[in-house]
CHARMM-style PDB file with segment names, atoms N, HN, CA, C and O in Angstrom:
ATOM      1  N   UNK     1     -27.104 -65.990  19.049  1.00  0.00      PROA
ATOM      2  CA  UNK     1     -26.968 -67.319  19.800  1.00  0.00      PROA
ATOM      3  C   UNK     1     -26.484 -66.970  20.945  1.00  0.00      PROA
ATOM      4  O   UNK     1     -25.487 -66.249  20.899  1.00  0.00      PROA
ATOM      5  N   UNK     2     -27.076 -67.397  22.434  1.00  0.00      PROA
ATOM      6  HN  UNK     2     -27.886 -67.983  22.471  1.00  0.00      PROA
ATOM      7  CA  UNK     2     -26.452 -67.161  23.509  1.00  0.00      PROA
ATOM      8  C   UNK     2     -25.035 -67.705  23.490  1.00  0.00      PROA
ATOM      9  O   UNK     2     -24.576 -68.574  22.749  1.00  0.00      PROA
ATOM     10  N   UNK     3     -24.418 -66.999  24.484  1.00  0.00      PROA
ATOM     11  HN  UNK     3     -24.791 -66.293  25.086  1.00  0.00      PROA
ATOM     12  CA  UNK     3     -23.040 -67.448  24.944  1.00  0.00      PROA
ATOM     13  C   UNK     3     -23.189 -68.591  25.526  1.00  0.00      PROA
ATOM     14  O   UNK     3     -24.271 -68.876  26.039  1.00  0.00      PROA
ATOM     15  N   UNK     4     -22.135 -69.444  25.550  1.00  0.00      PROA
ATOM     16  HN  UNK     4     -21.256 -69.212  25.134  1.00  0.00      PROA
ATOM     17  CA  UNK     4     -21.975 -70.891  26.194  1.00  0.00      PROA
ATOM     18  C   UNK     4     -20.580 -70.799  27.043  1.00  0.00      PROA
ATOM     19  O   UNK     4     -19.582 -70.250  26.576  1.00  0.00      PROA
ATOM     20  N   UNK     5     -20.615 -71.321  28.179  1.00  0.00      PROA
ATOM     21  HN  UNK     5     -21.425 -71.767  28.559  1.00  0.00      PROA
ATOM     22  CA  UNK     5     -19.400 -71.537  28.754  1.00  0.00      PROA
ATOM     23  C   UNK     5     -18.857 -72.964  28.648  1.00  0.00      PROA
ATOM     24  O   UNK     5     -19.474 -73.984  28.954  1.00  0.00      PROA
ATOM     25  N   UNK     6     -17.766 -72.893  28.229  1.00  0.00      PROA
ATOM     26  HN  UNK     6     -17.265 -72.064  27.980  1.00  0.00      PROA
ATOM     27  CA  UNK     6     -17.108 -74.113  27.814  1.00  0.00      PROA
ATOM     28  C   UNK     6     -15.848 -74.412  29.145  1.00  0.00      PROA
ATOM     29  O   UNK     6     -15.068 -73.546  29.541  1.00  0.00      PROA
ATOM     30  N   UNK     7     -15.900 -75.568  29.564  1.00  0.00      PROA
ATOM     31  HN  UNK     7     -16.533 -76.272  29.242  1.00  0.00      PROA
ATOM     32  CA  UNK     7     -14.777 -75.925  30.337  1.00  0.00      PROA
ATOM     33  C   UNK     7     -13.830 -76.522  29.796  1.00  0.00      PROA
ATOM     34  O   UNK     7     -13.979 -76.867  28.624  1.00  0.00      PROA
ATOM     35  N   UNK     8     -12.529 -76.833  30.514  1.00  0.00      PROA
ATOM     36  HN  UNK     8     -12.407 -76.552  31.466  1.00  0.00      PROA
ATOM     37  CA  UNK     8     -11.255 -77.110  29.825  1.00  0.00      PROA
ATOM     38  C   UNK     8     -11.207 -78.267  28.676  1.00  0.00      PROA
ATOM     39  O   UNK     8     -10.683 -78.167  27.566  1.00  0.00      PROA
ATOM     40  N   UNK     9     -11.904 -79.415  29.240  1.00  0.00      PROA
ATOM     41  HN  UNK     9     -12.329 -79.497  30.141  1.00  0.00      PROA
ATOM     42  CA  UNK     9     -12.340 -80.263  28.497  1.00  0.00      PROA
ATOM     43  C   UNK     9     -12.861 -80.175  27.079  1.00  0.00      PROA
ATOM     44  O   UNK     9     -12.421 -80.816  26.125  1.00  0.00      PROA
ATOM     45  N   UNK    10     -13.973 -79.197  27.060  1.00  0.00      PROA
ATOM     46  HN  UNK    10     -14.331 -78.677  27.836  1.00  0.00      PROA
ATOM     47  CA  UNK    10     -14.567 -79.040  25.783  1.00  0.00      PROA
ATOM     48  C   UNK    10     -13.742 -77.872  24.832  1.00  0.00      PROA
ATOM     49  O   UNK    10     -13.878 -77.733  23.616  1.00  0.00      PROA
ATOM     50  N   UNK    11     -13.027 -77.232  25.555  1.00  0.00      PROA
ATOM     51  HN  UNK    11     -12.917 -77.345  26.542  1.00  0.00      PROA
ATOM     52  CA  UNK    11     -12.038 -76.289  24.948  1.00  0.00      PROA
ATOM     53  C   UNK    11     -10.762 -77.021  24.268  1.00  0.00      PROA
ATOM     54  O   UNK    11     -10.302 -76.520  23.242  1.00  0.00      PROA
ATOM     55  N   UNK    12     -10.236 -78.076  24.757  1.00  0.00      PROA
ATOM     56  HN  UNK    12     -10.610 -78.483  25.591  1.00  0.00      PROA
ATOM     57  CA  UNK    12      -9.415 -79.007  24.219  1.00  0.00      PROA
ATOM     58  C   UNK    12     -10.178 -79.879  23.132  1.00  0.00      PROA
ATOM     59  O   UNK    12      -9.603 -80.221  22.099  1.00  0.00      PROA
ATOM     60  N   UNK    13     -11.274 -80.167  23.358  1.00  0.00      PROA
ATOM     61  HN  UNK    13     -11.741 -79.888  24.197  1.00  0.00      PROA
ATOM     62  CA  UNK    13     -11.790 -80.816  22.190  1.00  0.00      PROA
ATOM     63  C   UNK    13     -12.242 -79.949  20.914  1.00  0.00      PROA
ATOM     64  O   UNK    13     -12.199 -80.423  19.779  1.00  0.00      PROA
ATOM     65  N   UNK    14     -12.648 -78.739  21.166  1.00  0.00      PROA
ATOM     66  HN  UNK    14     -12.683 -78.353  22.088  1.00  0.00      PROA
ATOM     67  CA  UNK    14     -12.817 -78.090  20.038  1.00  0.00      PROA
ATOM     68  C   UNK    14     -11.423 -77.210  19.482  1.00  0.00      PROA
ATOM     69  O   UNK    14     -11.468 -76.703  18.361  1.00  0.00      PROA
ATOM     70  N   UNK    15     -10.432 -77.096  20.173  1.00  0.00      PROA
ATOM     71  HN  UNK    15     -10.395 -77.508  21.084  1.00  0.00      PROA
ATOM     72  CA  UNK    15      -9.214 -76.557  19.537  1.00  0.00      PROA
ATOM     73  C   UNK    15      -8.354 -77.721  19.168  1.00  0.00      PROA
ATOM     74  O   UNK    15      -7.515 -77.512  18.293  1.00  0.00      PROA
ATOM     75  N   UNK    16      -8.420 -78.794  19.642  1.00  0.00      PROA
ATOM     76  HN  UNK    16      -9.103 -78.963  20.353  1.00  0.00      PROA
ATOM     77  CA  UNK    16      -7.507 -79.824  19.369  1.00  0.00      PROA
ATOM     78  C   UNK    16      -6.119 -79.812  19.952  1.00  0.00      PROA
ATOM     79  O   UNK    16      -5.172 -80.467  19.515  1.00  0.00      PROA
ATOM     80  N   UNK    17      -6.097 -78.909  21.096  1.00  0.00      PROA
ATOM     81  HN  UNK    17      -6.866 -78.378  21.451  1.00  0.00      PROA
ATOM     82  CA  UNK    17      -5.029 -78.542  21.859  1.00  0.00      PROA
ATOM     83  C   UNK    17      -5.126 -79.400  23.424  1.00  0.00      PROA
ATOM     84  O   UNK    17      -6.155 -79.565  24.080  1.00  0.00      PROA
ATOM     85  N   UNK    18      -3.998 -79.784  23.711  1.00  0.00      PROA
ATOM     86  HN  UNK    18      -3.162 -79.650  23.179  1.00  0.00      PROA
ATOM     87  CA  UNK    18      -4.173 -80.744  25.054  1.00  0.00      PROA
ATOM     88  C   UNK    18      -4.388 -79.486  26.188  1.00  0.00      PROA
ATOM     89  O   UNK    18      -3.991 -78.346  25.946  1.00  0.00      PROA
ATOM     90  N   UNK    19      -5.035 -79.836  27.391  1.00  0.00      PROA
ATOM     91  HN  UNK    19      -5.357 -80.762  27.588  1.00  0.00      PROA
ATOM     92  CA  UNK    19      -5.174 -78.802  28.287  1.00  0.00      PROA
ATOM     93  C   UNK    19      -3.942 -78.279  28.631  1.00  0.00      PROA
ATOM     94  O   UNK    19      -3.925 -77.070  28.858  1.00  0.00      PROA
ATOM     95  N   UNK    20      -2.559 -79.102  28.757  1.00  0.00      PROA
ATOM     96  HN  UNK    20      -2.572 -80.084  28.573  1.00  0.00      PROA
ATOM     97  CA  UNK    20      -1.300 -78.381  29.168  1.00  0.00      PROA
ATOM     98  C   UNK    20      -0.852 -77.613  27.926  1.00  0.00      PROA
ATOM     99  O   UNK    20       0.133 -76.913  28.160  1.00  0.00      PROA
ATOM    100  N   UNK    21      -1.321 -77.546  26.617  1.00  0.00      PROA
ATOM    101  HN  UNK    21      -2.121 -78.115  26.427  1.00  0.00      PROA
ATOM    102  CA  UNK    21      -0.781 -76.740  25.704  1.00  0.00      PROA
ATOM    103  C   UNK    21      -1.680 -75.366  26.027  1.00  0.00      PROA
ATOM    104  O   UNK    21      -1.139 -74.267  25.908  1.00  0.00      PROA
ATOM    105  N   UNK    22      -2.900 -75.466  26.390  1.00  0.00      PROA
ATOM    106  HN  UNK    22      -3.339 -76.359  26.487  1.00  0.00      PROA
ATOM    107  CA  UNK    22      -3.836 -74.318  26.431  1.00  0.00      PROA
ATOM    108  C   UNK    22      -3.326 -73.479  27.385  1.00  0.00      PROA
ATOM    109  O   UNK    22      -3.117 -72.311  27.057  1.00  0.00      PROA
ATOM    110  N   UNK    23      -3.053 -73.888  28.647  1.00  0.00      PROA
ATOM    111  HN  UNK    23      -3.224 -74.837  28.913  1.00  0.00      PROA
ATOM    112  CA  UNK    23      -2.475 -73.100  29.779  1.00  0.00      PROA
ATOM    113  C   UNK    23      -1.093 -72.773  29.414  1.00  0.00      PROA
ATOM    114  O   UNK    23      -0.623 -71.866  30.100  1.00  0.00      PROA
ATOM    115  N   UNK    24      -0.271 -73.291  28.474  1.00  0.00      PROA
ATOM    116  HN  UNK    24      -0.653 -74.028  27.917  1.00  0.00      PROA
ATOM    117  CA  UNK    24       0.875 -72.686  28.186  1.00  0.00      PROA
ATOM    118  C   UNK    24       0.627 -71.536  27.453  1.00  0.00      PROA
ATOM    119  O   UNK    24       1.158 -70.479  27.795  1.00  0.00      PROA
ATOM    120  N   UNK    25      -0.352 -71.617  26.174  1.00  0.00      PROA
ATOM    121  HN  UNK    25      -0.783 -72.475  25.897  1.00  0.00      PROA
ATOM    122  CA  UNK    25      -0.581 -70.464  25.457  1.00  0.00      PROA
ATOM    123  C   UNK    25      -1.189 -69.334  26.151  1.00  0.00      PROA
ATOM    124  O   UNK    25      -0.990 -68.159  25.842  1.00  0.00      PROA
ATOM    125  N   UNK    26      -1.904 -69.718  27.061  1.00  0.00      PROA
ATOM    126  HN  UNK    26      -2.065 -70.672  27.312  1.00  0.00      PROA
ATOM    127  CA  UNK    26      -2.808 -68.616  27.809  1.00  0.00      PROA
ATOM    128  C   UNK    26      -1.580 -67.795  28.747  1.00  0.00      PROA
ATOM    129  O   UNK    26      -1.571 -66.570  28.873  1.00  0.00      PROA
ATOM    130  N   UNK    27      -0.510 -68.758  29.399  1.00  0.00      PROA
ATOM    131  HN  UNK    27      -0.517 -69.752  29.296  1.00  0.00      PROA
ATOM    132  CA  UNK    27       0.720 -68.036  29.705  1.00  0.00      PROA
ATOM    133  C   UNK    27       1.340 -66.915  28.999  1.00  0.00      PROA
ATOM    134  O   UNK    27       1.687 -65.808  29.410  1.00  0.00      PROA
ATOM    135  N   UNK    28       1.401 -67.472  27.803  1.00  0.00      PROA
ATOM    136  HN  UNK    28       1.119 -68.371  27.468  1.00  0.00      PROA
ATOM    137  CA  UNK    28       2.498 -66.765  26.646  1.00  0.00      PROA
ATOM    138  C   UNK    28       1.289 -65.591  26.266  1.00  0.00      PROA
ATOM    139  O   UNK    28       1.701 -64.673  25.557  1.00  0.00      PROA
ATOM    140  N   UNK    29       0.035 -65.542  26.613  1.00  0.00      PROA
ATOM    141  HN  UNK    29      -0.300 -66.288  27.189  1.00  0.00      PROA
ATOM    142  CA  UNK    29      -0.905 -64.417  26.123  1.00  0.00      PROA
ATOM    143  C   UNK    29      -1.355 -64.614  24.650  1.00  0.00      PROA
ATOM    144  O   UNK    29      -1.757 -63.651  23.996  1.00  0.00      PROA
ATOM    145  N   UNK    30      -1.279 -65.981  24.083  1.00  0.00      PROA
ATOM    146  HN  UNK    30      -0.952 -66.763  24.614  1.00  0.00      PROA
ATOM    147  CA  UNK    30      -1.615 -66.183  22.917  1.00  0.00      PROA
ATOM    148  C   UNK    30      -2.868 -66.950  22.814  1.00  0.00      PROA
ATOM    149  O   UNK    30      -3.089 -67.526  21.748  1.00  0.00      PROA
ATOM    150  N   UNK    31      -3.790 -67.044  23.856  1.00  0.00      PROA
ATOM    151  HN  UNK    31      -3.611 -66.576  24.722  1.00  0.00      PROA
ATOM    152  CA  UNK    31      -4.853 -67.778  24.121  1.00  0.00      PROA
ATOM    153  C   UNK    31      -5.727 -66.966  25.084  1.00  0.00      PROA
ATOM    154  O   UNK    31      -5.216 -66.320  25.998  1.00  0.00      PROA
ATOM    155  N   UNK    32      -6.965 -67.001  24.886  1.00  0.00      PROA
ATOM    156  HN  UNK    32      -7.381 -67.526  24.144  1.00  0.00      PROA
ATOM    157  CA  UNK    32      -7.807 -66.284  25.863  1.00  0.00      PROA
ATOM    158  C   UNK    32      -8.013 -66.854  27.171  1.00  0.00      PROA
ATOM    159  O   UNK    32      -8.303 -68.019  27.443  1.00  0.00      PROA
ATOM    160  N   UNK    33      -7.810 -65.804  28.005  1.00  0.00      PROA
ATOM    161  HN  UNK    33      -7.574 -64.858  27.784  1.00  0.00      PROA
ATOM    162  CA  UNK    33      -8.031 -66.151  29.446  1.00  0.00      PROA
ATOM    163  C   UNK    33      -9.228 -66.751  29.867  1.00  0.00      PROA
ATOM    164  O   UNK    33     -10.279 -66.286  29.428  1.00  0.00      PROA
ATOM    165  N   UNK    34      -9.255 -67.694  30.634  1.00  0.00      PROA
ATOM    166  HN  UNK    34      -8.401 -68.073  30.991  1.00  0.00      PROA
ATOM    167  CA  UNK    34     -10.639 -68.162  31.212  1.00  0.00      PROA
ATOM    168  C   UNK    34     -11.210 -67.054  32.232  1.00  0.00      PROA
ATOM    169  O   UNK    34     -10.646 -65.988  32.479  1.00  0.00      PROA
ATOM    170  N   UNK    35     -12.290 -67.445  32.716  1.00  0.00      PROA
ATOM    171  HN  UNK    35     -12.748 -68.311  32.515  1.00  0.00      PROA
ATOM    172  CA  UNK    35     -13.322 -66.691  33.727  1.00  0.00      PROA
ATOM    173  C   UNK    35     -13.364 -67.571  34.813  1.00  0.00      PROA
ATOM    174  O   UNK    35     -13.532 -68.775  34.624  1.00  0.00      PROA
ATOM    175  N   UNK    36     -13.210 -67.031  36.082  1.00  0.00      PROA
ATOM    176  HN  UNK    36     -13.074 -66.053  36.236  1.00  0.00      PROA
ATOM    177  CA  UNK    36     -13.402 -67.909  37.439  1.00  0.00      PROA
ATOM    178  C   UNK    36     -14.728 -68.222  37.560  1.00  0.00      PROA
ATOM    179  O   UNK    36     -15.340 -67.222  37.936  1.00  0.00      PROA
ATOM    180  N   UNK    37     -15.398 -69.112  37.415  1.00  0.00      PROA
ATOM    181  HN  UNK    37     -14.901 -69.923  37.109  1.00  0.00      PROA
ATOM    182  CA  UNK    37     -16.481 -69.742  38.200  1.00  0.00      PROA
ATOM    183  C   UNK    37     -16.937 -69.951  39.349  1.00  0.00      PROA
ATOM    184  O   UNK    37     -18.077 -69.626  39.680  1.00  0.00      PROA
ATOM    185  N   UNK    38     -16.069 -70.545  40.132  1.00  0.00      PROA
ATOM    186  HN  UNK    38     -15.143 -70.809  39.863  1.00  0.00      PROA
ATOM    187  CA  UNK    38     -15.458 -70.807  41.634  1.00  0.00      PROA
ATOM    188  C   UNK    38     -14.478 -70.731  41.826  1.00  0.00      PROA
ATOM    189  O   UNK    38     -13.757 -70.338  40.908  1.00  0.00      PROA
ATOM    190  N   UNK    39     -13.964 -71.015  42.950  1.00  0.00      PROA
ATOM    191  HN  UNK    39     -14.550 -71.334  43.695  1.00  0.00      PROA
ATOM    192  CA  UNK    39     -12.513 -70.972  43.460  1.00  0.00      PROA
ATOM    193  C   UNK    39     -11.711 -72.039  42.745  1.00  0.00      PROA
ATOM    194  O   UNK    39     -10.516 -71.989  42.453  1.00  0.00      PROA
ATOM    195  N   UNK    40     -12.483 -72.907  42.538  1.00  0.00      PROA
ATOM    196  HN  UNK    40     -13.454 -72.948  42.775  1.00  0.00      PROA
ATOM    197  CA  UNK    40     -11.921 -74.194  41.605  1.00  0.00      PROA
ATOM    198  C   UNK    40     -12.108 -74.450  40.245  1.00  0.00      PROA
ATOM    199  O   UNK    40     -11.428 -75.304  39.675  1.00  0.00      PROA
ATOM    200  N   UNK    41     -13.101 -73.691  39.573  1.00  0.00      PROA
ATOM    201  HN  UNK    41     -13.654 -72.998  40.036  1.00  0.00      PROA
ATOM    202  CA  UNK    41     -13.212 -74.044  38.048  1.00  0.00      PROA
ATOM    203  C   UNK    41     -13.290 -72.585  37.280  1.00  0.00      PROA
ATOM    204  O   UNK    41     -13.702 -71.548  37.799  1.00  0.00      PROA
ATOM    205  N   UNK    42     -12.885 -72.707  36.155  1.00  0.00      PROA
ATOM    206  HN  UNK    42     -12.550 -73.549  35.733  1.00  0.00      PROA
ATOM    207  CA  UNK    42     -12.734 -71.967  35.151  1.00  0.00      PROA
ATOM    208  C   UNK    42     -13.253 -72.193  33.940  1.00  0.00      PROA
ATOM    209  O   UNK    42     -13.043 -73.292  33.426  1.00  0.00      PROA
ATOM    210  N   UNK    43     -14.038 -71.199  33.237  1.00  0.00      PROA
ATOM    211  HN  UNK    43     -14.209 -70.307  33.654  1.00  0.00      PROA
ATOM    212  CA  UNK    43     -14.805 -71.566  32.158  1.00  0.00      PROA
ATOM    213  C   UNK    43     -14.328 -70.331  30.974  1.00  0.00      PROA
ATOM    214  O   UNK    43     -13.875 -69.214  31.222  1.00  0.00      PROA
ATOM    215  N   UNK    44     -14.548 -70.835  29.889  1.00  0.00      PROA
ATOM    216  HN  UNK    44     -14.916 -71.742  29.688  1.00  0.00      PROA
ATOM    217  CA  UNK    44     -14.041 -69.678  28.579  1.00  0.00      PROA
ATOM    218  C   UNK    44     -15.584 -69.657  27.835  1.00  0.00      PROA
ATOM    219  O   UNK    44     -16.299 -70.629  27.591  1.00  0.00      PROA
ATOM    220  N   UNK    45     -15.813 -68.400  27.595  1.00  0.00      PROA
ATOM    221  HN  UNK    45     -15.232 -67.610  27.793  1.00  0.00      PROA
ATOM    222  CA  UNK    45     -17.086 -68.144  27.086  1.00  0.00      PROA
ATOM    223  C   UNK    45     -16.777 -68.540  25.612  1.00  0.00      PROA
ATOM    224  O   UNK    45     -15.639 -68.371  25.173  1.00  0.00      PROA
ATOM    225  N   UNK    46     -17.873 -69.118  24.758  1.00  0.00      PROA
ATOM    226  HN  UNK    46     -18.797 -69.255  25.114  1.00  0.00      PROA
ATOM    227  CA  UNK    46     -18.071 -69.779  23.746  1.00  0.00      PROA
ATOM    228  C   UNK    46     -17.320 -68.443  22.507  1.00  0.00      PROA
ATOM    229  O   UNK    46     -16.323 -68.675  21.823  1.00  0.00      PROA
ATOM    230  N   UNK    47     -18.044 -67.197  22.489  1.00  0.00      PROA
ATOM    231  HN  UNK    47     -18.854 -67.009  23.045  1.00  0.00      PROA
ATOM    232  CA  UNK    47     -17.375 -66.504  21.631  1.00  0.00      PROA
ATOM    233  C   UNK    47     -16.018 -66.215  21.564  1.00  0.00      PROA
ATOM    234  O   UNK    47     -15.536 -65.927  20.469  1.00  0.00      PROA
ATOM    235  N   UNK    48     -15.036 -66.257  22.982  1.00  0.00      PROA
ATOM    236  HN  UNK    48     -15.428 -66.491  23.872  1.00  0.00      PROA
ATOM    237  CA  UNK    48     -13.897 -66.225  22.755  1.00  0.00      PROA
ATOM    238  C   UNK    48     -12.881 -67.548  22.316  1.00  0.00      PROA
ATOM    239  O   UNK    48     -11.723 -67.483  21.904  1.00  0.00      PROA
ATOM    240  N   UNK    49     -13.501 -68.442  22.487  1.00  0.00      PROA
ATOM    241  HN  UNK    49     -14.441 -68.495  22.822  1.00  0.00      PROA
ATOM    242  CA  UNK    49     -12.892 -69.787  21.854  1.00  0.00      PROA
ATOM    243  C   UNK    49     -13.127 -69.898  20.267  1.00  0.00      PROA
ATOM    244  O   UNK    49     -12.304 -70.423  19.517  1.00  0.00      PROA
ATOM    245  N   UNK    50     -14.318 -69.355  19.853  1.00  0.00      PROA
ATOM    246  HN  UNK    50     -14.987 -68.929  20.463  1.00  0.00      PROA
ATOM    247  CA  UNK    50     -14.909 -69.592  18.573  1.00  0.00      PROA
ATOM    248  C   UNK    50     -13.824 -68.426  17.685  1.00  0.00      PROA
ATOM    249  O   UNK    50     -13.253 -68.863  16.686  1.00  0.00      PROA
ATOM    250  N   UNK    51     -13.601 -67.037  18.080  1.00  0.00      PROA
ATOM    251  HN  UNK    51     -14.065 -66.682  18.891  1.00  0.00      PROA
ATOM    252  CA  UNK    51     -12.936 -66.219  17.683  1.00  0.00      PROA
ATOM    253  C   UNK    51     -11.443 -66.691  17.586  1.00  0.00      PROA
ATOM    254  O   UNK    51     -10.841 -66.482  16.533  1.00  0.00      PROA
ATOM    255  N   UNK    52     -10.803 -67.331  18.657  1.00  0.00      PROA
ATOM    256  HN  UNK    52     -11.292 -67.500  19.513  1.00  0.00      PROA
ATOM    257  CA  UNK    52      -9.763 -68.018  18.604  1.00  0.00      PROA
ATOM    258  C   UNK    52      -9.199 -68.924  17.336  1.00  0.00      PROA
ATOM    259  O   UNK    52      -8.191 -68.843  16.635  1.00  0.00      PROA
ATOM    260  N   UNK    53     -10.203 -69.720  17.373  1.00  0.00      PROA
ATOM    261  HN  UNK    53     -11.022 -69.785  17.943  1.00  0.00      PROA
ATOM    262  CA  UNK    53     -10.416 -70.763  16.324  1.00  0.00      PROA
ATOM    263  C   UNK    53     -10.403 -69.938  14.906  1.00  0.00      PROA
ATOM    264  O   UNK    53      -9.544 -70.217  14.070  1.00  0.00      PROA
ATOM    265  N   UNK    54     -11.167 -69.136  14.709  1.00  0.00      PROA
ATOM    266  HN  UNK    54     -11.865 -68.909  15.388  1.00  0.00      PROA
ATOM    267  CA  UNK    54     -11.412 -68.339  13.657  1.00  0.00      PROA
ATOM    268  C   UNK    54     -10.171 -67.622  13.042  1.00  0.00      PROA
ATOM    269  O   UNK    54      -9.858 -67.639  11.851  1.00  0.00      PROA
ATOM    270  N   UNK    55      -9.496 -66.964  14.096  1.00  0.00      PROA
ATOM    271  HN  UNK    55      -9.750 -66.950  15.063  1.00  0.00      PROA
ATOM    272  CA  UNK    55      -8.302 -66.243  13.675  1.00  0.00      PROA
ATOM    273  C   UNK    55      -7.111 -67.201  13.306  1.00  0.00      PROA
ATOM    274  O   UNK    55      -6.148 -66.817  12.642  1.00  0.00      PROA
ATOM    275  N   UNK    56      -7.263 -68.555  13.819  1.00  0.00      PROA
ATOM    276  HN  UNK    56      -8.045 -68.867  14.359  1.00  0.00      PROA
ATOM    277  CA  UNK    56      -6.201 -69.612  13.202  1.00  0.00      PROA
ATOM    278  C   UNK    56      -6.360 -70.060  12.024  1.00  0.00      PROA
ATOM    279  O   UNK    56      -5.444 -70.484  11.319  1.00  0.00      PROA
ATOM    280  N   UNK    57      -7.783 -69.991  11.652  1.00  0.00      PROA
ATOM    281  HN  UNK    57      -8.527 -69.647  12.225  1.00  0.00      PROA
ATOM    282  CA  UNK    57      -8.341 -70.490  10.367  1.00  0.00      PROA
ATOM    283  C   UNK    57      -7.796 -69.388   9.275  1.00  0.00      PROA
ATOM    284  O   UNK    57      -7.265 -69.773   8.233  1.00  0.00      PROA
ATOM    285  N   UNK    58      -7.940 -68.161   9.543  1.00  0.00      PROA
ATOM    286  HN  UNK    58      -8.371 -67.849  10.389  1.00  0.00      PROA
ATOM    287  CA  UNK    58      -7.699 -67.004   8.891  1.00  0.00      PROA
ATOM    288  C   UNK    58      -6.180 -66.851   8.649  1.00  0.00      PROA
ATOM    289  O   UNK    58      -5.823 -66.064   7.772  1.00  0.00      PROA
ATOM    290  N   UNK    59      -5.027 -67.714   9.532  1.00  0.00      PROA
ATOM    291  HN  UNK    59      -5.318 -68.353  10.244  1.00  0.00      PROA
ATOM    292  CA  UNK    59      -3.995 -67.586   9.391  1.00  0.00      PROA
ATOM    293  C   UNK    59      -3.097 -66.606  10.414  1.00  0.00      PROA
ATOM    294  O   UNK    59      -1.918 -66.266  10.310  1.00  0.00      PROA
ATOM    295  N   UNK    60      -3.883 -66.346  11.225  1.00  0.00      PROA
ATOM    296  HN  UNK    60      -4.840 -66.622  11.310  1.00  0.00      PROA
ATOM    297  CA  UNK    60      -3.290 -65.494  12.497  1.00  0.00      PROA
ATOM    298  C   UNK    60      -2.247 -66.174  13.452  1.00  0.00      PROA
ATOM    299  O   UNK    60      -1.819 -65.594  14.450  1.00  0.00      PROA
ATOM    300  N   UNK    61      -1.898 -67.326  13.119  1.00  0.00      PROA
ATOM    301  HN  UNK    61      -2.245 -67.797  12.308  1.00  0.00      PROA
ATOM    302  CA  UNK    61      -1.081 -68.082  14.376  1.00  0.00      PROA
ATOM    303  C   UNK    61       0.044 -67.133  14.749  1.00  0.00      PROA
ATOM    304  OT1 UNK    61       0.824 -67.425  15.655  1.00  0.00      PROA
TER     305      UNK     61
END
């Protein structure tokens, strides 16, 4: 399946975390960093987000 790029709203919906929590987890190096799409927008590859969710399901908190 091709990789999709998620924006923060989609990442928030998928993970159940608020954007502020996502950015805090990134600062703590507990969440995948996004990639800069433009100078003002960031996206997250679908495989990185799905991997993070799967690690939580398997108990890797």
